[in-house]
N, CA and C atoms as an extended XYZ file, in Angstrom:
456
Properties=species:S:1:pos:R:3:atomname:S:1:resname:S:1:resid:I:1 pbc="F F F"
N        36.345       -5.211       22.637 N   MET     1
C        35.228       -6.136       22.661 CA  MET     1
C        33.901       -5.384       22.661 C   MET     1
N        33.845       -4.259       23.403 N   LYS     2
C        32.621       -3.467       23.434 CA  LYS     2
C        32.305       -2.902       22.057 C   LYS     2
N        33.348       -2.492       21.337 N   LYS     3
C        33.139       -1.948       20.002 CA  LYS     3
C        32.577       -3.011       19.061 C   LYS     3
N        33.124       -4.218       19.158 N   LEU     4
C        32.649       -5.314       18.322 CA  LEU     4
C        31.197       -5.659       18.652 C   LEU     4
N        30.873       -5.761       19.933 N   LEU     5
C        29.489       -6.052       20.327 CA  LEU     5
C        28.556       -4.916       19.938 C   LEU     5
N        29.038       -3.682       20.033 N   GLY     6
C        28.222       -2.547       19.630 CA  GLY     6
C        27.891       -2.556       18.144 C   GLY     6
N        28.755       -3.187       17.343 N   PHE     7
C        28.509       -3.298       15.912 CA  PHE     7
C        27.681       -4.540       15.582 C   PHE     7
N        27.954       -5.653       16.264 N   VAL     8
C        27.327       -6.934       15.931 CA  VAL     8
C        25.889       -7.038       16.456 C   VAL     8
N        25.624       -6.554       17.632 N   MET     9
C        24.287       -6.735       18.231 CA  MET     9
C        23.172       -6.084       17.409 C   MET     9
N        23.330       -4.830       16.944 N   PRO    10
C        22.265       -4.295       16.085 CA  PRO    10
C        22.102       -5.067       14.779 C   PRO    10
N        23.213       -5.568       14.232 N   LEU    11
C        23.124       -6.358       12.997 CA  LEU    11
C        22.386       -7.667       13.241 C   LEU    11
N        22.635       -8.286       14.389 N   LYS    12
C        21.944       -9.536       14.733 CA  LYS    12
C        20.436       -9.288       14.848 C   LYS    12
N        20.082       -8.206       15.487 N   THR    13
C        18.670       -7.867       15.650 CA  THR    13
C        18.026       -7.575       14.301 C   THR    13
N        18.725       -6.812       13.468 N   PHE    14
C        18.201       -6.473       12.151 CA  PHE    14
C        18.060       -7.721       11.281 C   PHE    14
N        19.044       -8.615       11.344 N   ALA    15
C        18.975       -9.866       10.572 CA  ALA    15
C        17.788      -10.712       11.035 C   ALA    15
N        17.545      -10.750       12.338 N   ALA    16
C        16.405      -11.520       12.849 CA  ALA    16
C        15.086      -10.918       12.364 C   ALA    16
N        14.997       -9.596       12.331 N   LEU    17
C        13.777       -8.949       11.833 CA  LEU    17
C        13.582       -9.223       10.344 C   LEU    17
N        14.664       -9.172        9.584 N   ILE    18
C        14.568       -9.463        8.150 CA  ILE    18
C        14.122      -10.904        7.932 C   ILE    18
N        14.695      -11.838        8.672 N   PHE    19
C        14.334      -13.246        8.512 CA  PHE    19
C        12.868      -13.471        8.866 C   PHE    19
N        12.419      -12.891        9.962 N   ALA    20
C        11.007      -13.040       10.339 CA  ALA    20
C        10.096      -12.443        9.277 C   ALA    20
N        10.467      -11.284        8.750 N   GLY    21
C         9.683      -10.668        7.685 CA  GLY    21
C         9.668      -11.507        6.426 C   GLY    21
N        10.800      -12.109        6.098 N   LEU    22
C        10.884      -12.951        4.912 CA  LEU    22
C         9.990      -14.185        5.039 C   LEU    22
N         9.993      -14.803        6.215 N   ILE    23
C         9.132      -15.972        6.432 CA  ILE    23
C         7.661      -15.572        6.370 C   ILE    23
N         7.306      -14.459        6.994 N   CYS    24
C         5.912      -13.990        6.936 CA  CYS    24
C         5.500      -13.662        5.504 C   CYS    24
N         6.386      -12.988        4.759 N   LEU    25
C         6.077      -12.678        3.361 CA  LEU    25
C         5.915      -13.950        2.527 C   LEU    25
N         6.739      -14.951        2.816 N   TYR    26
C         6.612      -16.221        2.082 CA  TYR    26
C         5.235      -16.839        2.329 C   TYR    26
N         4.800      -16.842        3.575 N   MET    27
C         3.505      -17.447        3.889 CA  MET    27
C         2.357      -16.642        3.271 C   MET    27
N         2.435      -15.327        3.352 N   ILE    28
C         1.375      -14.485        2.774 CA  ILE    28
C         1.345      -14.638        1.260 C   ILE    28
N         2.528      -14.613        0.615 N   SER    29
C         2.544      -14.764       -0.840 CA  SER    29
C         2.079      -16.164       -1.245 C   SER    29
N         2.328      -17.166       -0.405 N   GLY    30
C         1.850      -18.519       -0.693 CA  GLY    30
C         0.341      -18.592       -0.699 C   GLY    30
N        -0.276      -17.961        0.280 N   VAL    31
C        -1.744      -17.953        0.338 CA  VAL    31
C        -2.313      -17.186       -0.852 C   VAL    31
N        -1.724      -16.022       -1.169 N   LEU    32
C        -2.218      -15.239       -2.301 CA  LEU    32
C        -2.008      -15.978       -3.628 C   LEU    32
N        -0.850      -16.577       -3.802 N   TYR    33
C        -0.562      -17.320       -5.026 CA  TYR    33
C        -1.507      -18.514       -5.162 C   TYR    33
N        -1.754      -19.189       -4.069 N   SER    34
C        -2.660      -20.331       -4.080 CA  SER    34
C        -4.076      -19.900       -4.429 C   SER    34
N        -4.485      -18.775       -3.882 N   THR    35
C        -5.831      -18.267       -4.148 CA  THR    35
C        -5.982      -17.852       -5.612 C   THR    35
N        -4.960      -17.197       -6.150 N   LEU    36
C        -5.050      -16.704       -7.525 CA  LEU    36
C        -4.911      -17.808       -8.566 C   LEU    36
N        -4.087      -18.802       -8.303 N   THR    37
C        -3.843      -19.847       -9.303 CA  THR    37
C        -4.654      -21.110       -9.082 C   THR    37
N        -5.180      -21.298       -7.889 N   GLY    38
C        -5.939      -22.505       -7.592 CA  GLY    38
C        -5.079      -23.690       -7.206 C   GLY    38
N        -3.767      -23.495       -7.147 N   VAL    39
C        -2.851      -24.560       -6.738 CA  VAL    39
C        -2.840      -24.605       -5.210 C   VAL    39
N        -3.082      -25.762       -4.603 N   PRO    40
C        -3.118      -25.807       -3.136 CA  PRO    40
C        -1.743      -25.507       -2.518 C   PRO    40
N        -1.759      -24.737       -1.453 N   PHE    41
C        -0.540      -24.366       -0.727 CA  PHE    41
C        -0.486      -25.209        0.539 C   PHE    41
N         0.630      -25.884        0.793 N   ASN    42
C         0.679      -26.827        1.907 CA  ASN    42
C         1.257      -26.235        3.198 C   ASN    42
N         1.538      -24.948        3.239 N   TYR    43
C         1.973      -24.236        4.446 CA  TYR    43
C         3.232      -24.820        5.072 C   TYR    43
N         4.113      -25.320        4.265 N   THR    44
C         5.416      -25.750        4.752 CA  THR    44
C         6.489      -24.958        4.025 C   THR    44
N         7.611      -24.819        4.683 N   ILE    45
C         8.731      -24.104        4.084 CA  ILE    45
C         9.855      -25.107        3.884 C   ILE    45
N        10.291      -25.298        2.641 N   PRO    46
C        11.404      -26.230        2.409 CA  PRO    46
C        12.657      -25.781        3.181 C   PRO    46
N        13.415      -26.737        3.627 N   PHE    47
C        14.608      -26.461        4.430 CA  PHE    47
C        15.598      -25.562        3.704 C   PHE    47
N        15.764      -25.773        2.398 N   ILE    48
C        16.705      -24.956        1.632 CA  ILE    48
C        16.260      -23.496        1.617 C   ILE    48
N        14.946      -23.244        1.613 N   PHE    49
C        14.456      -21.873        1.649 CA  PHE    49
C        14.795      -21.219        2.987 C   PHE    49
N        14.630      -21.975        4.059 N   ALA    50
C        14.942      -21.424        5.386 CA  ALA    50
C        16.431      -21.107        5.511 C   ALA    50
N        17.277      -21.993        5.005 N   ILE    51
C        18.722      -21.752        5.058 CA  ILE    51
C        19.092      -20.550        4.203 C   ILE    51
N        18.555      -20.494        2.991 N   GLN    52
C        18.886      -19.355        2.130 CA  GLN    52
C        18.313      -18.062        2.698 C   GLN    52
N        17.142      -18.118        3.294 N   GLY    53
C        16.574      -16.929        3.932 CA  GLY    53
C        17.433      -16.453        5.087 C   GLY    53
N        17.958      -17.391        5.857 N   LEU    54
C        18.844      -17.033        6.966 CA  LEU    54
C        20.123      -16.387        6.447 C   LEU    54
N        20.729      -16.981        5.442 N   ILE    55
C        21.951      -16.417        4.872 CA  ILE    55
C        21.669      -15.057        4.244 C   ILE    55
N        20.571      -14.940        3.519 N   LEU    56
C        20.190      -13.675        2.896 CA  LEU    56
C        19.957      -12.598        3.950 C   LEU    56
N        19.291      -12.942        5.028 N   SER    57
C        19.036      -11.978        6.104 CA  SER    57
C        20.327      -11.484        6.734 C   SER    57
N        21.239      -12.395        6.991 N   ILE    58
C        22.526      -12.015        7.590 CA  ILE    58
C        23.313      -11.117        6.639 C   ILE    58
N        23.349      -11.481        5.359 N   LEU    59
C        24.102      -10.675        4.400 CA  LEU    59
C        23.490       -9.294        4.194 C   LEU    59
N        22.163       -9.197        4.167 N   ILE    60
C        21.515       -7.890        4.050 CA  ILE    60
C        21.828       -7.041        5.277 C   ILE    60
N        21.785       -7.638        6.455 N   ALA    61
C        22.101       -6.882        7.672 CA  ALA    61
C        23.555       -6.405        7.667 C   ALA    61
N        24.461       -7.243        7.181 N   ILE    62
C        25.870       -6.834        7.102 CA  ILE    62
C        26.037       -5.699        6.099 C   ILE    62
N        25.406       -5.819        4.935 N   LEU    63
C        25.466       -4.731        3.954 CA  LEU    63
C        24.916       -3.433        4.538 C   LEU    63
N        23.802       -3.550        5.248 N   TRP    64
C        23.183       -2.372        5.880 CA  TRP    64
C        24.160       -1.756        6.883 C   TRP    64
N        24.764       -2.588        7.706 N   GLY    65
C        25.701       -2.084        8.712 CA  GLY    65
C        26.930       -1.434        8.103 C   GLY    65
N        27.417       -1.997        7.007 N   ILE    66
C        28.611       -1.444        6.371 CA  ILE    66
C        28.301       -0.126        5.663 C   ILE    66
N        27.275       -0.126        4.832 N   PHE    67
C        27.038        1.032        3.990 CA  PHE    67
C        26.132        2.095        4.608 C   PHE    67
N        25.158        1.704        5.396 N   LEU    68
C        24.204        2.685        5.921 CA  LEU    68
C        24.404        2.993        7.400 C   LEU    68
N        25.184        2.174        8.087 N   GLY    69
C        25.504        2.482        9.472 CA  GLY    69
C        26.671        3.462        9.539 C   GLY    69
N        26.847        4.076       10.660 N   ASP    70
C        27.931        5.050       10.806 CA  ASP    70
C        29.169        4.462       11.458 C   ASP    70
N        29.186        3.158       11.681 N   ALA    71
C        30.320        2.554       12.381 CA  ALA    71
C        31.558        2.435       11.495 C   ALA    71
N        31.388        2.132       10.211 N   LEU    72
C        32.546        1.902        9.343 CA  LEU    72
C        32.798        3.048        8.366 C   LEU    72
N        31.788        3.479        7.659 N   ILE    73
C        31.949        4.525        6.648 CA  ILE    73
C        31.308        5.799        7.192 C   ILE    73
N        32.148        6.775        7.524 N   LYS    74
C        31.632        7.999        8.133 CA  LYS    74
C        31.727        9.214        7.214 C   LYS    74
N        32.627        9.185        6.266 N   LYS    75
C        32.902       10.379        5.468 CA  LYS    75
C        32.037       10.499        4.220 C   LYS    75
N        31.434        9.382        3.762 N   TRP    76
C        30.630        9.428        2.552 CA  TRP    76
C        29.299       10.095        2.822 C   TRP    76
N        28.759       10.743        1.799 N   ARG    77
C        27.403       11.272        1.909 CA  ARG    77
C        26.432       10.099        1.996 C   ARG    77
N        25.346       10.308        2.681 N   TYR    78
C        24.386        9.224        2.887 CA  TYR    78
C        23.819        8.730        1.553 C   TYR    78
N        23.544        9.653        0.631 N   PHE    79
C        22.956        9.239       -0.643 CA  PHE    79
C        23.913        8.342       -1.426 C   PHE    79
N        25.214        8.639       -1.408 N   LEU    80
C        26.192        7.788       -2.080 CA  LEU    80
C        26.243        6.411       -1.420 C   LEU    80
N        26.196        6.384       -0.085 N   ARG    81
C        26.168        5.092        0.615 CA  ARG    81
C        24.917        4.313        0.256 C   ARG    81
N        23.794        5.002        0.109 N   TYR    82
C        22.547        4.349       -0.267 CA  TYR    82
C        22.654        3.729       -1.661 C   TYR    82
N        23.240        4.452       -2.604 N   ILE    83
C        23.386        3.938       -3.961 CA  ILE    83
C        24.259        2.685       -3.957 C   ILE    83
N        25.388        2.725       -3.248 N   VAL    84
C        26.271        1.559       -3.189 CA  VAL    84
C        25.562        0.393       -2.500 C   VAL    84
N        24.807        0.686       -1.440 N   PHE    85
C        24.036       -0.360       -0.760 CA  PHE    85
C        23.014       -0.978       -1.708 C   PHE    85
N        22.301       -0.154       -2.457 N   ALA    86
C        21.280       -0.658       -3.377 CA  ALA    86
C        21.911       -1.541       -4.454 C   ALA    86
N        23.048       -1.132       -4.980 N   LEU    87
C        23.722       -1.947       -5.993 CA  LEU    87
C        24.201       -3.274       -5.398 C   LEU    87
N        24.762       -3.225       -4.198 N   ALA    88
C        25.209       -4.465       -3.546 CA  ALA    88
C        24.025       -5.382       -3.248 C   ALA    88
N        22.905       -4.805       -2.853 N   LEU    89
C        21.711       -5.603       -2.574 CA  LEU    89
C        21.168       -6.237       -3.856 C   LEU    89
N        21.211       -5.507       -4.957 N   LEU    90
C        20.768       -6.084       -6.228 CA  LEU    90
C        21.664       -7.241       -6.647 C   LEU    90
N        22.964       -7.121       -6.451 N   VAL    91
C        23.878       -8.222       -6.764 CA  VAL    91
C        23.553       -9.425       -5.881 C   VAL    91
N        23.309       -9.173       -4.599 N   LEU    92
C        22.976      -10.253       -3.669 CA  LEU    92
C        21.674      -10.944       -4.070 C   LEU    92
N        20.669      -10.174       -4.444 N   LEU    93
C        19.396      -10.769       -4.859 CA  LEU    93
C        19.523      -11.490       -6.203 C   LEU    93
N        20.384      -10.994       -7.084 N   ALA    94
C        20.632      -11.703       -8.341 CA  ALA    94
C        21.284      -13.053       -8.068 C   ALA    94
N        22.211      -13.092       -7.118 N   ALA    95
C        22.827      -14.369       -6.742 CA  ALA    95
C        21.782      -15.310       -6.144 C   ALA    95
N        20.864      -14.755       -5.364 N   CYS    96
C        19.769      -15.550       -4.797 CA  CYS    96
C        18.901      -16.111       -5.917 C   CYS    96
N        18.592      -15.290       -6.896 N   LEU    97
C        17.778      -15.732       -8.028 CA  LEU    97
C        18.469      -16.847       -8.800 C   LEU    97
N        19.765      -16.706       -9.036 N   LEU    98
C        20.496      -17.726       -9.788 CA  LEU    98
C        20.559      -19.055       -9.045 C   LEU    98
N        20.630      -19.014       -7.729 N   THR    99
C        20.653      -20.273       -6.983 CA  THR    99
C        19.301      -20.965       -7.027 C   THR    99
N        18.222      -20.205       -7.174 N   PHE   100
C        16.906      -20.834       -7.207 CA  PHE   100
C        16.591      -21.480       -8.545 C   PHE   100
N        17.325      -21.138       -9.596 N   PHE   101
C        17.127      -21.859      -10.848 CA  PHE   101
C        17.537      -23.315      -10.694 C   PHE   101
N        18.400      -23.586       -9.727 N   ALA   102
C        18.863      -24.959       -9.505 CA  ALA   102
C        17.924      -25.748       -8.590 C   ALA   102
N        16.962      -25.068       -7.943 N   VAL   103
C        16.047      -25.733       -7.018 CA  VAL   103
C        14.789      -26.146       -7.779 C   VAL   103
N        14.551      -27.438       -7.961 N   PRO   104
C        13.380      -27.873       -8.732 CA  PRO   104
C        12.127      -27.944       -7.861 C   PRO   104
N        11.480      -26.838       -7.664 N   THR   105
C        10.241      -26.827       -6.901 CA  THR   105
C         9.301      -25.773       -7.472 C   THR   105
N         8.015      -26.018       -7.323 N   ASP   106
C         7.031      -25.064       -7.821 CA  ASP   106
C         6.961      -23.814       -6.963 C   ASP   106
N         7.377      -23.921       -5.713 N   TRP   107
C         7.216      -22.810       -4.786 CA  TRP   107
C         8.444      -21.911       -4.709 C   TRP   107
N         9.453      -22.164       -5.540 N   ALA   108
C        10.641      -21.301       -5.539 CA  ALA   108
C        10.276      -19.888       -5.975 C   ALA   108
N         9.313      -19.775       -6.892 N   LYS   109
C         8.919      -18.429       -7.328 CA  LYS   109
C         8.280      -17.648       -6.188 C   LYS   109
N         7.620      -18.326       -5.266 N   LEU   110
C         7.084      -17.630       -4.090 CA  LEU   110
C         8.211      -17.044       -3.246 C   LEU   110
N         9.264      -17.824       -3.094 N   TRP   111
C        10.399      -17.349       -2.316 CA  TRP   111
C        11.015      -16.125       -2.991 C   TRP   111
N        11.078      -16.141       -4.315 N   LEU   112
C        11.616      -14.997       -5.051 CA  LEU   112
C        10.696      -13.790       -4.922 C   LEU   112
N         9.399      -14.011       -4.939 N   ILE   113
C         8.445      -12.916       -4.738 CA  ILE   113
C         8.623      -12.324       -3.347 C   ILE   113
N         8.743      -13.178       -2.343 N   ALA   114
C         8.932      -12.700       -0.969 CA  ALA   114
C        10.247      -11.938       -0.838 C   ALA   114
N        11.321      -12.441       -1.444 N   ALA   115
C        12.616      -11.743       -1.390 CA  ALA   115
C        12.531      -10.410       -2.122 C   ALA   115
N        11.800      -10.363       -3.218 N   GLY   116
C        11.609       -9.096       -3.938 CA  GLY   116
C        10.856       -8.079       -3.116 C   GLY   116
N         9.792       -8.524       -2.440 N   PHE   117
C         9.054       -7.616       -1.560 CA  PHE   117
C         9.931       -7.139       -0.410 C   PHE   117
N        10.739       -8.023        0.125 N   LEU   118
C        11.649       -7.647        1.199 CA  LEU   118
C        12.648       -6.603        0.713 C   LEU   118
N        13.208       -6.808       -0.468 N   ALA   119
C        14.156       -5.841       -1.025 CA  ALA   119
C        13.474       -4.494       -1.251 C   ALA   119
N        12.246       -4.527       -1.764 N   ALA   120
C        11.509       -3.276       -1.967 CA  ALA   120
C        11.271       -2.564       -0.638 C   ALA   120
N        10.942       -3.328        0.392 N   GLY   121
C        10.754       -2.727        1.715 CA  GLY   121
C        12.028       -2.103        2.253 C   GLY   121
N        13.147       -2.767        2.031 N   ILE   122
C        14.423       -2.209        2.482 CA  ILE   122
C        14.761       -0.949        1.696 C   ILE   122
N        14.477       -0.947        0.389 N   PHE   123
C        14.702        0.259       -0.403 CA  PHE   123
C        13.839        1.410        0.107 C   PHE   123
N        12.575        1.137        0.390 N   VAL   124
C        11.676        2.178        0.903 CA  VAL   124
C        12.178        2.697        2.252 C   VAL   124
N        12.615        1.793        3.115 N   LEU   125
C        13.159        2.190        4.406 CA  LEU   125
C        14.404        3.056        4.239 C   LEU   125
N        15.240        2.720        3.287 N   SER   126
C        16.451        3.496        3.032 CA  SER   126
C        16.119        4.890        2.509 C   SER   126
N        15.171        4.973        1.576 N   VAL   127
C        14.771        6.275        1.040 CA  VAL   127
C        14.125        7.121        2.135 C   VAL   127
N        13.300        6.508        2.964 N   ALA   128
C        12.684        7.238        4.074 CA  ALA   128
C        13.752        7.763        5.037 C   ALA   128
N        14.782        6.969        5.273 N   SER   129
C        15.877        7.420        6.138 CA  SER   129
C        16.604        8.599        5.510 C   SER   129
N        16.832        8.544        4.205 N   GLU   130
C        17.498        9.657        3.507 CA  GLU   130
C        16.672       10.930        3.628 C   GLU   130
N        15.372       10.827        3.415 N   ILE   131
C        14.498       11.995        3.531 CA  ILE   131
C        14.515       12.526        4.959 C   ILE   131
N        14.454       11.635        5.936 N   TYR   132
C        14.492       12.053        7.335 CA  TYR   132
C        15.792       12.789        7.660 C   TYR   132
N        16.923       12.248        7.205 N   PHE   133
C        18.206       12.882        7.487 CA  PHE   133
C        18.310       14.247        6.814 C   PHE   133
N        17.769       14.391        5.606 N   GLN   134
C        17.807       15.685        4.931 CA  GLN   134
C        16.933       16.708        5.638 C   GLN   134
N        15.741       16.305        6.044 N   VAL   135
C        14.845       17.216        6.754 CA  VAL   135
C        15.450       17.620        8.099 C   VAL   135
N        15.999       16.652        8.812 N   THR   136
C        16.621       16.938       10.104 CA  THR   136
C        17.823       17.852        9.928 C   THR   136
N        18.628       17.605        8.898 N   GLY   137
C        19.789       18.456        8.639 CA  GLY   137
C        19.388       19.885        8.325 C   GLY   137
N        18.343       20.070        7.527 N   LYS   138
C        17.856       21.422        7.215 CA  LYS   138
C        17.339       22.117        8.467 C   LYS   138
N        16.641       21.367        9.308 N   ARG   139
C        16.102       21.964       10.529 CA  ARG   139
C        17.232       22.399       11.453 C   ARG   139
N        18.266       21.578       11.604 N   TYR   140
C        19.401       21.952       12.452 CA  TYR   140
C        20.169       23.120       11.857 C   TYR   140
N        20.270       23.181       10.528 N   THR   141
C        20.935       24.313        9.888 CA  THR   141
C        20.161       25.601       10.149 C   THR   141
N        18.830       25.552       10.068 N   GLU   142
C        18.010       26.728       10.354 CA  GLU   142
C        18.177       27.168       11.803 C   GLU   142
N        18.200       26.211       12.712 N   ILE   143
C        18.383       26.540       14.132 CA  ILE   143
C        19.758       27.155       14.353 C   ILE   143
N        20.788       26.599       13.714 N   LEU   144
C        22.140       27.130       13.841 CA  LEU   144
C        22.233       28.530       13.259 C   LEU   144
N        21.618       28.753       12.106 N   ASN   145
C        21.617       30.095       11.512 CA  ASN   145
C        20.877       31.088       12.391 C   ASN   145
N        19.761       30.671       12.983 N   ALA   146
C        19.031       31.549       13.900 CA  ALA   146
C        19.880       31.861       15.130 C   ALA   146
N        20.582       30.890       15.611 N   TYR   147
C        21.479       31.097       16.779 CA  TYR   147
C        22.600       32.056       16.434 C   TYR   147
N        23.173       31.902       15.236 N   LYS   148
C        24.255       32.791       14.807 CA  LYS   148
C        23.768       34.227       14.633 C   LYS   148
N        22.563       34.372       14.081 N   SER   149
C        22.043       35.731       13.870 CA  SER   149
C        21.649       36.385       15.179 C   SER   149
N        21.222       35.608       16.175 N   ASP   150
C        20.900       36.164       17.498 CA  ASP   150
C        22.168       36.548       18.242 C   ASP   150
N        23.255       35.875       17.973 N   GLY   151
C        24.509       36.152       18.658 CA  GLY   151
C        25.186       37.408       18.130 C   GLY   151
N        24.862       37.838       16.924 N   ASN   152
C        25.515       39.025       16.338 CA  ASN   152
C        24.835       40.274       16.702 C   ASN   152
């Protein structure tokens, strides 16, 4: 049970952060879109957008936990896990895009813009993590080599 909670709790937190970010991005993109096009923005979020945002947030967090967390996949190189995560995220966002073609609303494109910005942010976060892990790995290797040379 502890192992399950140790895996689920960070995913729940990450999903909540993604959902909050998605809602904030939707509101910001709505104001910007309204300002640029002159179409009034009514500051409401359709229920279907909230449900899809919730599902999207949960699925992104699960993908993150599976591919970029160390709980399930430990032997793969981080960069390979990142590539598989990015491809899975693109498939997920493509499915999101296809479902919005069925939603007859003018503001669906705002939701797609917000989801695109969210995906870009997750990609940037993933690349930053890869760079951090590489720099940290090089630093530990240098320290280990210095330790080995001092021991001889």
